PyMOL commands that place a pseudoatom at each C-alpha (Angstrom):
pseudoatom trace, name=CA, resn=MET, resi=1, chain=A, elem=C, hetatm=0, pos=[65.721, 77.255, 69.743]
pseudoatom trace, name=CA, resn=ALA, resi=2, chain=A, elem=C, hetatm=0, pos=[69.146, 75.925, 70.464]
pseudoatom trace, name=CA, resn=ALA, resi=3, chain=A, elem=C, hetatm=0, pos=[69.456, 72.290, 71.413]
pseudoatom trace, name=CA, resn=GLY, resi=4, chain=A, elem=C, hetatm=0, pos=[72.326, 70.950, 73.452]
pseudoatom trace, name=CA, resn=HIS, resi=5, chain=A, elem=C, hetatm=0, pos=[73.047, 70.191, 77.089]
pseudoatom trace, name=CA, resn=SER, resi=6, chain=A, elem=C, hetatm=0, pos=[70.271, 69.801, 79.653]
pseudoatom trace, name=CA, resn=VAL, resi=7, chain=A, elem=C, hetatm=0, pos=[68.689, 73.103, 80.703]
pseudoatom trace, name=CA, resn=ALA, resi=8, chain=A, elem=C, hetatm=0, pos=[66.535, 73.824, 83.750]
pseudoatom trace, name=CA, resn=PRO, resi=9, chain=A, elem=C, hetatm=0, pos=[62.868, 74.484, 82.822]
pseudoatom trace, name=CA, resn=SER, resi=10, chain=A, elem=C, hetatm=0, pos=[62.947, 78.027, 84.209]
pseudoatom trace, name=CA, resn=ARG, resi=11, chain=A, elem=C, hetatm=0, pos=[66.064, 78.879, 82.225]
pseudoatom trace, name=CA, resn=TRP, resi=12, chain=A, elem=C, hetatm=0, pos=[64.607, 77.284, 79.095]
pseudoatom trace, name=CA, resn=GLN, resi=13, chain=A, elem=C, hetatm=0, pos=[61.419, 79.337, 79.479]
pseudoatom trace, name=CA, resn=ALA, resi=14, chain=A, elem=C, hetatm=0, pos=[63.427, 82.522, 80.023]
pseudoatom trace, name=CA, resn=GLY, resi=15, chain=A, elem=C, hetatm=0, pos=[65.430, 81.853, 76.861]
pseudoatom trace, name=CA, resn=LEU, resi=16, chain=A, elem=C, hetatm=0, pos=[62.287, 81.239, 74.835]
pseudoatom trace, name=CA, resn=ASP, resi=17, chain=A, elem=C, hetatm=0, pos=[60.660, 84.382, 76.214]
pseudoatom trace, name=CA, resn=GLU, resi=18, chain=A, elem=C, hetatm=0, pos=[63.777, 86.376, 75.300]
pseudoatom trace, name=CA, resn=LEU, resi=19, chain=A, elem=C, hetatm=0, pos=[63.731, 85.139, 71.717]
pseudoatom trace, name=CA, resn=LEU, resi=20, chain=A, elem=C, hetatm=0, pos=[59.973, 85.619, 71.257]
pseudoatom trace, name=CA, resn=GLY, resi=21, chain=A, elem=C, hetatm=0, pos=[60.251, 89.077, 72.781]
pseudoatom trace, name=CA, resn=ARG, resi=22, chain=A, elem=C, hetatm=0, pos=[62.999, 89.936, 70.329]
pseudoatom trace, name=CA, resn=ILE, resi=23, chain=A, elem=C, hetatm=0, pos=[60.954, 88.970, 67.271]
pseudoatom trace, name=CA, resn=ALA, resi=24, chain=A, elem=C, hetatm=0, pos=[57.697, 90.529, 68.535]
pseudoatom trace, name=CA, resn=ARG, resi=25, chain=A, elem=C, hetatm=0, pos=[58.486, 93.808, 66.747]
pseudoatom trace, name=CA, resn=ARG, resi=26, chain=A, elem=C, hetatm=0, pos=[58.366, 91.952, 63.421]
pseudoatom trace, name=CA, resn=PHE, resi=27, chain=A, elem=C, hetatm=0, pos=[54.582, 91.475, 63.772]
pseudoatom trace, name=CA, resn=PRO, resi=28, chain=A, elem=C, hetatm=0, pos=[52.603, 94.690, 63.251]
pseudoatom trace, name=CA, resn=ARG, resi=29, chain=A, elem=C, hetatm=0, pos=[49.417, 93.132, 64.659]
pseudoatom trace, name=CA, resn=VAL, resi=30, chain=A, elem=C, hetatm=0, pos=[48.964, 91.421, 68.005]
pseudoatom trace, name=CA, resn=GLU, resi=31, chain=A, elem=C, hetatm=0, pos=[46.972, 88.431, 66.695]
pseudoatom trace, name=CA, resn=PRO, resi=32, chain=A, elem=C, hetatm=0, pos=[49.711, 87.048, 64.401]
pseudoatom trace, name=CA, resn=ARG, resi=33, chain=A, elem=C, hetatm=0, pos=[52.227, 87.712, 67.192]
pseudoatom trace, name=CA, resn=ARG, resi=34, chain=A, elem=C, hetatm=0, pos=[50.192, 85.582, 69.605]
pseudoatom trace, name=CA, resn=HIS, resi=35, chain=A, elem=C, hetatm=0, pos=[49.684, 82.862, 67.028]
pseudoatom trace, name=CA, resn=ALA, resi=36, chain=A, elem=C, hetatm=0, pos=[53.407, 82.845, 66.252]
pseudoatom trace, name=CA, resn=ARG, resi=37, chain=A, elem=C, hetatm=0, pos=[54.183, 82.257, 69.918]
pseudoatom trace, name=CA, resn=ALA, resi=38, chain=A, elem=C, hetatm=0, pos=[51.597, 79.461, 70.137]
pseudoatom trace, name=CA, resn=PHE, resi=39, chain=A, elem=C, hetatm=0, pos=[52.915, 77.959, 66.905]
pseudoatom trace, name=CA, resn=VAL, resi=40, chain=A, elem=C, hetatm=0, pos=[56.500, 77.843, 68.208]
pseudoatom trace, name=CA, resn=LEU, resi=41, chain=A, elem=C, hetatm=0, pos=[55.321, 76.275, 71.475]
pseudoatom trace, name=CA, resn=GLY, resi=42, chain=A, elem=C, hetatm=0, pos=[53.395, 73.682, 69.456]
pseudoatom trace, name=CA, resn=LEU, resi=43, chain=A, elem=C, hetatm=0, pos=[56.465, 72.851, 67.388]
pseudoatom trace, name=CA, resn=LEU, resi=44, chain=A, elem=C, hetatm=0, pos=[58.457, 72.354, 70.587]
pseudoatom trace, name=CA, resn=ALA, resi=45, chain=A, elem=C, hetatm=0, pos=[55.735, 70.247, 72.223]
pseudoatom trace, name=CA, resn=ASP, resi=46, chain=A, elem=C, hetatm=0, pos=[55.729, 66.458, 72.250]
pseudoatom trace, name=CA, resn=LEU, resi=47, chain=A, elem=C, hetatm=0, pos=[52.884, 66.055, 69.757]
pseudoatom trace, name=CA, resn=PRO, resi=48, chain=A, elem=C, hetatm=0, pos=[52.500, 62.818, 67.763]
pseudoatom trace, name=CA, resn=ARG, resi=49, chain=A, elem=C, hetatm=0, pos=[51.855, 64.865, 64.610]
pseudoatom trace, name=CA, resn=LYS, resi=50, chain=A, elem=C, hetatm=0, pos=[52.533, 68.535, 64.000]
pseudoatom trace, name=CA, resn=ASN, resi=51, chain=A, elem=C, hetatm=0, pos=[50.252, 70.445, 61.669]
pseudoatom trace, name=CA, resn=CYS, resi=52, chain=A, elem=C, hetatm=0, pos=[47.946, 73.435, 61.991]
pseudoatom trace, name=CA, resn=TRP, resi=53, chain=A, elem=C, hetatm=0, pos=[45.177, 71.310, 63.505]
pseudoatom trace, name=CA, resn=THR, resi=54, chain=A, elem=C, hetatm=0, pos=[47.277, 69.674, 66.212]
pseudoatom trace, name=CA, resn=ILE, resi=55, chain=A, elem=C, hetatm=0, pos=[49.184, 72.855, 67.038]
pseudoatom trace, name=CA, resn=ALA, resi=56, chain=A, elem=C, hetatm=0, pos=[45.905, 74.814, 67.267]
pseudoatom trace, name=CA, resn=GLU, resi=57, chain=A, elem=C, hetatm=0, pos=[44.473, 72.186, 69.619]
pseudoatom trace, name=CA, resn=HIS, resi=58, chain=A, elem=C, hetatm=0, pos=[47.626, 72.359, 71.718]
pseudoatom trace, name=CA, resn=ALA, resi=59, chain=A, elem=C, hetatm=0, pos=[47.150, 76.132, 71.938]
pseudoatom trace, name=CA, resn=GLY, resi=60, chain=A, elem=C, hetatm=0, pos=[43.502, 75.708, 72.998]
pseudoatom trace, name=CA, resn=ASP, resi=61, chain=A, elem=C, hetatm=0, pos=[42.028, 76.992, 69.724]
pseudoatom trace, name=CA, resn=ALA, resi=62, chain=A, elem=C, hetatm=0, pos=[38.779, 75.486, 68.444]
pseudoatom trace, name=CA, resn=THR, resi=63, chain=A, elem=C, hetatm=0, pos=[39.910, 75.612, 64.797]
pseudoatom trace, name=CA, resn=PRO, resi=64, chain=A, elem=C, hetatm=0, pos=[43.222, 75.900, 62.911]
pseudoatom trace, name=CA, resn=ASP, resi=65, chain=A, elem=C, hetatm=0, pos=[42.128, 79.130, 61.237]
pseudoatom trace, name=CA, resn=GLY, resi=66, chain=A, elem=C, hetatm=0, pos=[44.526, 81.353, 63.181]
pseudoatom trace, name=CA, resn=MET, resi=67, chain=A, elem=C, hetatm=0, pos=[47.550, 79.137, 62.514]
pseudoatom trace, name=CA, resn=GLN, resi=68, chain=A, elem=C, hetatm=0, pos=[46.671, 78.817, 58.838]
pseudoatom trace, name=CA, resn=HIS, resi=69, chain=A, elem=C, hetatm=0, pos=[46.253, 82.576, 58.577]
pseudoatom trace, name=CA, resn=LEU, resi=70, chain=A, elem=C, hetatm=0, pos=[49.665, 83.069, 60.173]
pseudoatom trace, name=CA, resn=LEU, resi=71, chain=A, elem=C, hetatm=0, pos=[51.329, 80.845, 57.571]
pseudoatom trace, name=CA, resn=ALA, resi=72, chain=A, elem=C, hetatm=0, pos=[49.381, 81.869, 54.495]
pseudoatom trace, name=CA, resn=ARG, resi=73, chain=A, elem=C, hetatm=0, pos=[48.086, 85.430, 54.737]
pseudoatom trace, name=CA, resn=ALA, resi=74, chain=A, elem=C, hetatm=0, pos=[49.270, 87.346, 57.801]
pseudoatom trace, name=CA, resn=VAL, resi=75, chain=A, elem=C, hetatm=0, pos=[51.670, 90.243, 57.267]
pseudoatom trace, name=CA, resn=TRP, resi=76, chain=A, elem=C, hetatm=0, pos=[54.925, 89.990, 59.192]
pseudoatom trace, name=CA, resn=ASP, resi=77, chain=A, elem=C, hetatm=0, pos=[58.595, 90.587, 58.506]
pseudoatom trace, name=CA, resn=GLU, resi=78, chain=A, elem=C, hetatm=0, pos=[59.905, 87.109, 57.693]
pseudoatom trace, name=CA, resn=ASP, resi=79, chain=A, elem=C, hetatm=0, pos=[63.401, 88.301, 56.808]
pseudoatom trace, name=CA, resn=GLY, resi=80, chain=A, elem=C, hetatm=0, pos=[63.553, 90.307, 60.020]
pseudoatom trace, name=CA, resn=VAL, resi=81, chain=A, elem=C, hetatm=0, pos=[62.617, 87.230, 62.077]
pseudoatom trace, name=CA, resn=HIS, resi=82, chain=A, elem=C, hetatm=0, pos=[65.285, 85.263, 60.207]
pseudoatom trace, name=CA, resn=ASP, resi=83, chain=A, elem=C, hetatm=0, pos=[67.917, 87.870, 61.121]
pseudoatom trace, name=CA, resn=ASP, resi=84, chain=A, elem=C, hetatm=0, pos=[66.773, 88.007, 64.763]
pseudoatom trace, name=CA, resn=VAL, resi=85, chain=A, elem=C, hetatm=0, pos=[66.932, 84.223, 65.168]
pseudoatom trace, name=CA, resn=ARG, resi=86, chain=A, elem=C, hetatm=0, pos=[70.376, 84.024, 63.594]
pseudoatom trace, name=CA, resn=ALA, resi=87, chain=A, elem=C, hetatm=0, pos=[71.673, 86.834, 65.823]
pseudoatom trace, name=CA, resn=TYR, resi=88, chain=A, elem=C, hetatm=0, pos=[70.203, 85.117, 68.892]
pseudoatom trace, name=CA, resn=VAL, resi=89, chain=A, elem=C, hetatm=0, pos=[71.908, 81.836, 67.995]
pseudoatom trace, name=CA, resn=VAL, resi=90, chain=A, elem=C, hetatm=0, pos=[75.273, 83.504, 67.441]
pseudoatom trace, name=CA, resn=GLU, resi=91, chain=A, elem=C, hetatm=0, pos=[75.001, 85.401, 70.732]
pseudoatom trace, name=CA, resn=HIS, resi=92, chain=A, elem=C, hetatm=0, pos=[74.251, 82.252, 72.729]
pseudoatom trace, name=CA, resn=LEU, resi=93, chain=A, elem=C, hetatm=0, pos=[76.221, 79.628, 70.811]
pseudoatom trace, name=CA, resn=GLY, resi=94, chain=A, elem=C, hetatm=0, pos=[78.899, 81.712, 69.090]
pseudoatom trace, name=CA, resn=ASP, resi=95, chain=A, elem=C, hetatm=0, pos=[82.097, 79.704, 68.804]
pseudoatom trace, name=CA, resn=PRO, resi=96, chain=A, elem=C, hetatm=0, pos=[85.132, 80.081, 66.494]
pseudoatom trace, name=CA, resn=GLN, resi=97, chain=A, elem=C, hetatm=0, pos=[85.080, 76.282, 66.131]
pseudoatom trace, name=CA, resn=ALA, resi=98, chain=A, elem=C, hetatm=0, pos=[81.419, 76.181, 65.084]
pseudoatom trace, name=CA, resn=VAL, resi=99, chain=A, elem=C, hetatm=0, pos=[80.467, 74.312, 61.935]
pseudoatom trace, name=CA, resn=LEU, resi=100, chain=A, elem=C, hetatm=0, pos=[77.625, 74.762, 59.487]
pseudoatom trace, name=CA, resn=VAL, resi=101, chain=A, elem=C, hetatm=0, pos=[75.713, 71.572, 58.748]
pseudoatom trace, name=CA, resn=VAL, resi=102, chain=A, elem=C, hetatm=0, pos=[73.787, 71.402, 55.468]
pseudoatom trace, name=CA, resn=ASP, resi=103, chain=A, elem=C, hetatm=0, pos=[71.022, 68.827, 55.152]
pseudoatom trace, name=CA, resn=GLU, resi=104, chain=A, elem=C, hetatm=0, pos=[68.744, 68.151, 52.198]
pseudoatom trace, name=CA, resn=THR, resi=105, chain=A, elem=C, hetatm=0, pos=[65.451, 66.696, 53.388]
pseudoatom trace, name=CA, resn=GLY, resi=106, chain=A, elem=C, hetatm=0, pos=[62.428, 65.492, 51.468]
pseudoatom trace, name=CA, resn=ASP, resi=107, chain=A, elem=C, hetatm=0, pos=[58.858, 65.701, 52.717]
pseudoatom trace, name=CA, resn=LEU, resi=108, chain=A, elem=C, hetatm=0, pos=[56.663, 63.059, 51.082]
pseudoatom trace, name=CA, resn=LYS, resi=109, chain=A, elem=C, hetatm=0, pos=[53.404, 64.421, 49.670]
pseudoatom trace, name=CA, resn=LYS, resi=110, chain=A, elem=C, hetatm=0, pos=[50.257, 62.892, 48.176]
pseudoatom trace, name=CA, resn=GLY, resi=111, chain=A, elem=C, hetatm=0, pos=[48.990, 65.837, 46.126]
pseudoatom trace, name=CA, resn=THR, resi=112, chain=A, elem=C, hetatm=0, pos=[50.405, 68.125, 43.450]
pseudoatom trace, name=CA, resn=ALA, resi=113, chain=A, elem=C, hetatm=0, pos=[49.515, 71.599, 44.762]
pseudoatom trace, name=CA, resn=THR, resi=114, chain=A, elem=C, hetatm=0, pos=[52.197, 71.991, 47.464]
pseudoatom trace, name=CA, resn=VAL, resi=115, chain=A, elem=C, hetatm=0, pos=[54.929, 74.383, 46.307]
pseudoatom trace, name=CA, resn=GLY, resi=116, chain=A, elem=C, hetatm=0, pos=[57.860, 72.518, 44.740]
pseudoatom trace, name=CA, resn=VAL, resi=117, chain=A, elem=C, hetatm=0, pos=[56.277, 69.069, 44.913]
pseudoatom trace, name=CA, resn=GLN, resi=118, chain=A, elem=C, hetatm=0, pos=[56.984, 66.616, 42.120]
pseudoatom trace, name=CA, resn=ARG, resi=119, chain=A, elem=C, hetatm=0, pos=[58.274, 63.081, 41.630]
pseudoatom trace, name=CA, resn=GLN, resi=120, chain=A, elem=C, hetatm=0, pos=[61.947, 63.342, 42.563]
pseudoatom trace, name=CA, resn=TYR, resi=121, chain=A, elem=C, hetatm=0, pos=[64.603, 61.485, 44.493]
pseudoatom trace, name=CA, resn=THR, resi=122, chain=A, elem=C, hetatm=0, pos=[64.579, 62.054, 48.231]
pseudoatom trace, name=CA, resn=GLY, resi=123, chain=A, elem=C, hetatm=0, pos=[66.823, 60.487, 50.828]
pseudoatom trace, name=CA, resn=THR, resi=124, chain=A, elem=C, hetatm=0, pos=[63.849, 60.406, 53.197]
pseudoatom trace, name=CA, resn=ALA, resi=125, chain=A, elem=C, hetatm=0, pos=[62.408, 57.523, 51.176]
pseudoatom trace, name=CA, resn=GLY, resi=126, chain=A, elem=C, hetatm=0, pos=[65.641, 56.389, 49.519]
pseudoatom trace, name=CA, resn=ARG, resi=127, chain=A, elem=C, hetatm=0, pos=[63.978, 56.436, 46.109]
pseudoatom trace, name=CA, resn=VAL, resi=128, chain=A, elem=C, hetatm=0, pos=[62.003, 58.621, 43.699]
pseudoatom trace, name=CA, resn=GLU, resi=129, chain=A, elem=C, hetatm=0, pos=[58.731, 59.691, 45.291]
pseudoatom trace, name=CA, resn=ASN, resi=130, chain=A, elem=C, hetatm=0, pos=[56.229, 62.520, 45.103]
pseudoatom trace, name=CA, resn=ALA, resi=131, chain=A, elem=C, hetatm=0, pos=[57.958, 64.952, 47.453]
pseudoatom trace, name=CA, resn=GLN, resi=132, chain=A, elem=C, hetatm=0, pos=[58.888, 68.489, 48.376]
pseudoatom trace, name=CA, resn=VAL, resi=133, chain=A, elem=C, hetatm=0, pos=[62.624, 68.968, 48.952]
pseudoatom trace, name=CA, resn=ALA, resi=134, chain=A, elem=C, hetatm=0, pos=[64.274, 71.614, 51.130]
pseudoatom trace, name=CA, resn=VAL, resi=135, chain=A, elem=C, hetatm=0, pos=[67.835, 72.354, 52.216]
pseudoatom trace, name=CA, resn=TYR, resi=136, chain=A, elem=C, hetatm=0, pos=[68.425, 73.266, 55.877]
pseudoatom trace, name=CA, resn=LEU, resi=137, chain=A, elem=C, hetatm=0, pos=[71.397, 75.023, 57.460]
pseudoatom trace, name=CA, resn=VAL, resi=138, chain=A, elem=C, hetatm=0, pos=[72.288, 74.329, 61.096]
pseudoatom trace, name=CA, resn=TYR, resi=139, chain=A, elem=C, hetatm=0, pos=[74.836, 76.181, 63.244]
pseudoatom trace, name=CA, resn=ALA, resi=140, chain=A, elem=C, hetatm=0, pos=[76.504, 73.580, 65.479]
pseudoatom trace, name=CA, resn=THR, resi=141, chain=A, elem=C, hetatm=0, pos=[78.894, 73.923, 68.421]
pseudoatom trace, name=CA, resn=ASP, resi=142, chain=A, elem=C, hetatm=0, pos=[79.861, 71.858, 71.461]
pseudoatom trace, name=CA, resn=ALA, resi=143, chain=A, elem=C, hetatm=0, pos=[77.285, 73.885, 73.431]
pseudoatom trace, name=CA, resn=GLY, resi=144, chain=A, elem=C, hetatm=0, pos=[74.392, 73.041, 71.132]
pseudoatom trace, name=CA, resn=HIS, resi=145, chain=A, elem=C, hetatm=0, pos=[72.981, 73.527, 67.662]
pseudoatom trace, name=CA, resn=ALA, resi=146, chain=A, elem=C, hetatm=0, pos=[70.187, 75.490, 66.011]
pseudoatom trace, name=CA, resn=LEU, resi=147, chain=A, elem=C, hetatm=0, pos=[68.537, 75.902, 62.624]
pseudoatom trace, name=CA, resn=ILE, resi=148, chain=A, elem=C, hetatm=0, pos=[69.487, 79.265, 61.114]
pseudoatom trace, name=CA, resn=ASP, resi=149, chain=A, elem=C, hetatm=0, pos=[68.341, 79.063, 57.493]
pseudoatom trace, name=CA, resn=ARG, resi=150, chain=A, elem=C, hetatm=0, pos=[66.529, 76.987, 54.883]
pseudoatom trace, name=CA, resn=GLU, resi=151, chain=A, elem=C, hetatm=0, pos=[65.631, 77.063, 51.220]
pseudoatom trace, name=CA, resn=LEU, resi=152, chain=A, elem=C, hetatm=0, pos=[62.805, 75.254, 49.491]
pseudoatom trace, name=CA, resn=CYS, resi=153, chain=A, elem=C, hetatm=0, pos=[63.878, 73.701, 46.187]
pseudoatom trace, name=CA, resn=LEU, resi=154, chain=A, elem=C, hetatm=0, pos=[61.720, 74.830, 43.291]
pseudoatom trace, name=CA, resn=PRO, resi=155, chain=A, elem=C, hetatm=0, pos=[62.184, 72.419, 40.359]
pseudoatom trace, name=CA, resn=GLN, resi=156, chain=A, elem=C, hetatm=0, pos=[62.286, 73.606, 36.767]
pseudoatom trace, name=CA, resn=GLY, resi=157, chain=A, elem=C, hetatm=0, pos=[58.924, 71.984, 36.169]
pseudoatom trace, name=CA, resn=TRP, resi=158, chain=A, elem=C, hetatm=0, pos=[57.510, 74.646, 38.462]
pseudoatom trace, name=CA, resn=THR, resi=159, chain=A, elem=C, hetatm=0, pos=[59.403, 77.667, 37.138]
pseudoatom trace, name=CA, resn=ASP, resi=160, chain=A, elem=C, hetatm=0, pos=[58.453, 76.663, 33.594]
pseudoatom trace, name=CA, resn=ASP, resi=161, chain=A, elem=C, hetatm=0, pos=[54.768, 76.864, 34.591]
pseudoatom trace, name=CA, resn=PRO, resi=162, chain=A, elem=C, hetatm=0, pos=[53.954, 80.475, 35.645]
pseudoatom trace, name=CA, resn=GLU, resi=163, chain=A, elem=C, hetatm=0, pos=[50.242, 79.728, 36.116]
pseudoatom trace, name=CA, resn=ARG, resi=164, chain=A, elem=C, hetatm=0, pos=[50.993, 76.903, 38.541]
pseudoatom trace, name=CA, resn=CYS, resi=165, chain=A, elem=C, hetatm=0, pos=[53.415, 79.124, 40.464]
pseudoatom trace, name=CA, resn=GLN, resi=166, chain=A, elem=C, hetatm=0, pos=[50.889, 81.948, 40.626]
pseudoatom trace, name=CA, resn=ALA, resi=167, chain=A, elem=C, hetatm=0, pos=[48.148, 79.607, 41.870]
pseudoatom trace, name=CA, resn=ALA, resi=168, chain=A, elem=C, hetatm=0, pos=[50.448, 78.384, 44.656]
pseudoatom trace, name=CA, resn=GLY, resi=169, chain=A, elem=C, hetatm=0, pos=[51.511, 81.912, 45.620]
pseudoatom trace, name=CA, resn=VAL, resi=170, chain=A, elem=C, hetatm=0, pos=[55.134, 81.653, 44.473]
pseudoatom trace, name=CA, resn=PRO, resi=171, chain=A, elem=C, hetatm=0, pos=[56.574, 85.194, 44.082]
pseudoatom trace, name=CA, resn=ALA, resi=172, chain=A, elem=C, hetatm=0, pos=[57.090, 86.143, 40.436]
pseudoatom trace, name=CA, resn=GLN, resi=173, chain=A, elem=C, hetatm=0, pos=[60.773, 86.988, 40.985]
pseudoatom trace, name=CA, resn=VAL, resi=174, chain=A, elem=C, hetatm=0, pos=[61.696, 83.452, 42.044]
pseudoatom trace, name=CA, resn=GLY, resi=175, chain=A, elem=C, hetatm=0, pos=[63.689, 81.611, 39.406]
pseudoatom trace, name=CA, resn=LEU, resi=176, chain=A, elem=C, hetatm=0, pos=[66.855, 81.985, 37.373]
pseudoatom trace, name=CA, resn=PRO, resi=177, chain=A, elem=C, hetatm=0, pos=[67.804, 84.495, 34.697]
pseudoatom trace, name=CA, resn=PRO, resi=178, chain=A, elem=C, hetatm=0, pos=[67.577, 82.852, 31.245]
pseudoatom trace, name=CA, resn=SER, resi=179, chain=A, elem=C, hetatm=0, pos=[71.346, 83.201, 30.766]
pseudoatom trace, name=CA, resn=ARG, resi=180, chain=A, elem=C, hetatm=0, pos=[72.174, 80.898, 33.694]
pseudoatom trace, name=CA, resn=PRO, resi=181, chain=A, elem=C, hetatm=0, pos=[72.176, 77.088, 33.455]
pseudoatom trace, name=CA, resn=TRP, resi=182, chain=A, elem=C, hetatm=0, pos=[69.681, 75.273, 35.620]
pseudoatom trace, name=CA, resn=PRO, resi=183, chain=A, elem=C, hetatm=0, pos=[71.154, 73.415, 38.619]
pseudoatom trace, name=CA, resn=PRO, resi=184, chain=A, elem=C, hetatm=0, pos=[69.972, 69.808, 39.011]
pseudoatom trace, name=CA, resn=ALA, resi=185, chain=A, elem=C, hetatm=0, pos=[68.132, 70.222, 42.305]
pseudoatom trace, name=CA, resn=CYS, resi=186, chain=A, elem=C, hetatm=0, pos=[66.560, 73.616, 42.854]
pseudoatom trace, name=CA, resn=SER, resi=187, chain=A, elem=C, hetatm=0, pos=[66.379, 77.326, 42.199]
pseudoatom trace, name=CA, resn=PRO, resi=188, chain=A, elem=C, hetatm=0, pos=[68.445, 79.714, 44.341]
pseudoatom trace, name=CA, resn=GLY, resi=189, chain=A, elem=C, hetatm=0, pos=[65.438, 81.998, 44.657]
pseudoatom trace, name=CA, resn=ARG, resi=190, chain=A, elem=C, hetatm=0, pos=[64.255, 82.385, 48.255]
pseudoatom trace, name=CA, resn=TRP, resi=191, chain=A, elem=C, hetatm=0, pos=[60.903, 80.668, 48.721]
pseudoatom trace, name=CA, resn=PRO, resi=192, chain=A, elem=C, hetatm=0, pos=[59.367, 81.063, 51.119]
pseudoatom trace, name=CA, resn=PRO, resi=193, chain=A, elem=C, hetatm=0, pos=[61.204, 84.022, 52.645]
pseudoatom trace, name=CA, resn=GLY, resi=194, chain=A, elem=C, hetatm=0, pos=[62.116, 83.952, 56.321]
pseudoatom trace, name=CA, resn=PRO, resi=195, chain=A, elem=C, hetatm=0, pos=[63.046, 81.202, 58.749]
pseudoatom trace, name=CA, resn=GLY, resi=196, chain=A, elem=C, hetatm=0, pos=[60.980, 78.084, 58.647]
pseudoatom trace, name=CA, resn=ARG, resi=197, chain=A, elem=C, hetatm=0, pos=[57.913, 79.543, 57.096]
pseudoatom trace, name=CA, resn=LEU, resi=198, chain=A, elem=C, hetatm=0, pos=[57.115, 76.705, 54.749]
pseudoatom trace, name=CA, resn=GLY, resi=199, chain=A, elem=C, hetatm=0, pos=[54.064, 77.522, 52.710]
pseudoatom trace, name=CA, resn=GLY, resi=200, chain=A, elem=C, hetatm=0, pos=[53.778, 81.081, 54.030]
pseudoatom trace, name=CA, resn=ARG, resi=201, chain=A, elem=C, hetatm=0, pos=[53.865, 84.353, 52.154]
pseudoatom trace, name=CA, resn=ARG, resi=202, chain=A, elem=C, hetatm=0, pos=[53.030, 87.974, 52.626]
for i in range(1, 202): cmd.bond("trace and resi %d" % i, "trace and resi %d" % (i + 1))
show_as sticks, trace
zoom trace
């Protein structure tokens, strides 16, 4: 959702309903569609921590199973949702003077199974830590700003280990052709596909 000047609650709700209605066609089943709506509302809520457990509780679910299924196993058109969100942002915030803001953000992790995690430098900590690093793209105007894309960095240590990638659900096509040099930070392969679906896959 776009963030900017103060908006009346009724207008904010109408805008959210418009966007969620637009992406509804990307979910072939009603259950993932309902969970996607509840998940977005949870992300927008003032929760002290945001994970599948807290978002499920916010939605009134007894367990996080539905939210976890949405992110890990449910079938929906991630690329289609990405395109719908970007089109919505351009329609509502479109401005010839808009700028694109690129931000590399690290998410500190304790384990080793999360896709892309390894000991690497992250500005979040200001030092080398066990972390997952992603690059986010924001469309910004005087009227507001909104996230329109992101890429999860997949270090060479991951792409050099097909078994580890397979166990984590990384698509086989992610990586670089052998003829191309490896960039220092991440692979240009899209993982995970779609807007904001960290850890999800078809």
